C-alpha positions as CSV (number, residue, x, y, z in Angstrom):
1,M,-2.8,-19.4,-23.0
2,N,-1.9,-16.4,-25.9
3,T,1.3,-14.3,-25.7
4,A,-1.0,-11.3,-24.6
5,V,-2.4,-13.2,-21.5
6,E,1.2,-14.0,-20.7
7,I,2.6,-10.6,-20.7
8,L,-0.8,-9.0,-18.9
9,L,-0.2,-11.6,-16.0
10,S,3.6,-10.9,-16.4
11,F,3.0,-7.0,-16.3
12,L,0.5,-7.8,-12.9
13,V,3.3,-10.1,-11.4
14,L,5.8,-7.6,-11.5
15,A,3.8,-4.4,-11.0
16,G,2.5,-6.3,-7.8
17,A,6.2,-6.9,-6.8
18,I,7.2,-3.5,-7.4
19,F,4.7,-2.0,-5.4
20,T,5.1,-4.4,-2.2
21,F,8.5,-3.7,-1.9
22,I,8.0,-0.1,-2.3
23,G,5.2,-0.2,0.5
24,S,8.0,-2.2,2.4
25,L,10.8,-0.1,1.9
26,G,8.7,2.4,3.3
27,L,7.5,0.8,6.2
28,A,11.3,0.2,7.0
29,R,12.6,3.8,5.8
30,F,10.0,6.5,6.9
31,R,10.9,7.9,10.4
32,D,7.6,8.5,12.5
33,F,4.5,6.2,13.0
34,Y,2.2,8.5,11.1
35,T,4.1,8.6,7.9
36,R,5.1,4.3,7.9
37,L,1.0,3.8,7.9
38,H,1.1,5.2,4.4
39,G,3.6,2.0,3.0
40,P,1.6,-1.0,4.1
41,T,-2.2,0.8,3.6
42,K,-1.1,2.5,0.1
43,A,1.2,0.5,-1.8
44,T,1.4,-2.5,-0.4
45,T,-2.3,-3.4,-0.5
46,L,-1.8,-2.3,-4.6
47,G,0.7,-4.7,-4.9
48,V,-0.9,-7.2,-3.3
49,G,-3.9,-6.4,-5.6
50,C,-2.0,-6.7,-8.6
51,L,-0.6,-10.6,-7.4
52,L,-4.2,-11.7,-6.5
53,V,-5.7,-10.4,-9.2
54,A,-2.8,-12.1,-11.7
55,S,-3.5,-15.2,-9.8
56,S,-7.0,-15.1,-10.3
57,L,-6.7,-14.5,-14.0
58,F,-4.0,-17.3,-14.1
59,F,-6.0,-20.1,-12.4
60,S,-9.2,-18.8,-14.2
61,L,-7.6,-19.2,-17.7
62,T,-6.1,-22.5,-17.2
63,T,-8.8,-24.5,-15.6
64,D,-12.3,-25.4,-16.4
65,S,-13.6,-22.9,-13.4
66,I,-13.3,-19.6,-12.2
67,S,-11.4,-18.8,-9.4
68,L,-13.4,-16.6,-6.8
69,H,-10.9,-16.9,-3.9
70,E,-8.2,-14.8,-4.8
71,I,-11.4,-11.9,-6.1
72,L,-12.8,-12.6,-2.4
73,V,-9.0,-11.8,-0.4
74,T,-8.6,-8.9,-2.8
75,L,-12.1,-7.1,-1.6
76,F,-11.4,-8.3,2.1
77,L,-8.0,-6.8,1.4
78,F,-9.2,-3.3,0.0
79,I,-11.8,-3.1,2.7
80,T,-9.9,-3.8,5.7
81,A,-6.6,-2.2,5.1
82,P,-8.2,1.5,4.9
83,V,-10.4,1.0,8.2
84,S,-7.4,-0.5,9.6
85,A,-5.1,2.1,9.1
86,H,-7.4,5.0,10.3
87,L,-8.3,2.8,13.6
88,L,-4.3,2.9,14.1
89,A,-3.9,6.5,13.6
90,K,-6.7,7.6,15.5
91,A,-5.0,5.3,18.6
92,A,-2.1,7.2,17.8
93,L,-3.6,10.5,18.0
94,H,-5.9,9.5,21.3
95,R,-2.1,8.7,22.9
96,Q,-0.8,11.9,21.8
97,L,1.9,10.0,19.6
98,P,4.3,12.7,18.8
99,S,4.9,13.3,14.7
100,L,7.9,14.7,13.1
101,T,5.6,17.5,11.2
102,P,4.9,20.5,12.8
103,P,1.5,21.1,13.5
104,P,-0.4,23.5,11.0
105,D,-0.7,26.3,13.6
106,A,2.9,26.3,14.5
107,E,5.1,29.2,13.8
108,P,7.7,28.7,11.3
109,P,11.0,28.0,12.5
110,P,13.6,31.0,12.0
111,R,15.4,31.3,9.1
112,T,19.2,31.2,9.4
113,G,22.1,31.7,6.7
114,K,21.7,34.2,4.1
115,Q,18.5,36.1,3.1
116,E,17.3,35.9,-0.3
């Protein structure tokens, strides 16, 4: 394997690890259910996708055959993550789970302190 491929694989693995960490951190740090959906469905999906593409490239280049397992898992992940997040959000709305953000038609809270 040449140096350019190794650099590409290293970049994909590092980017995947960073995105996965950010998604997991978002899941742990956000305060309500609706905002917690964004961590695993956005950043973590992209991170795991980067890791799977890096794995597929590595095994395709080091063996005689093309590695399709990781590509199929990536496609399955990119299809199922948004669908499951949508279903979870609809279930939360159906159960009237409270959100920390006010609804768009709510009046803004009164201002206190100095008037500018």
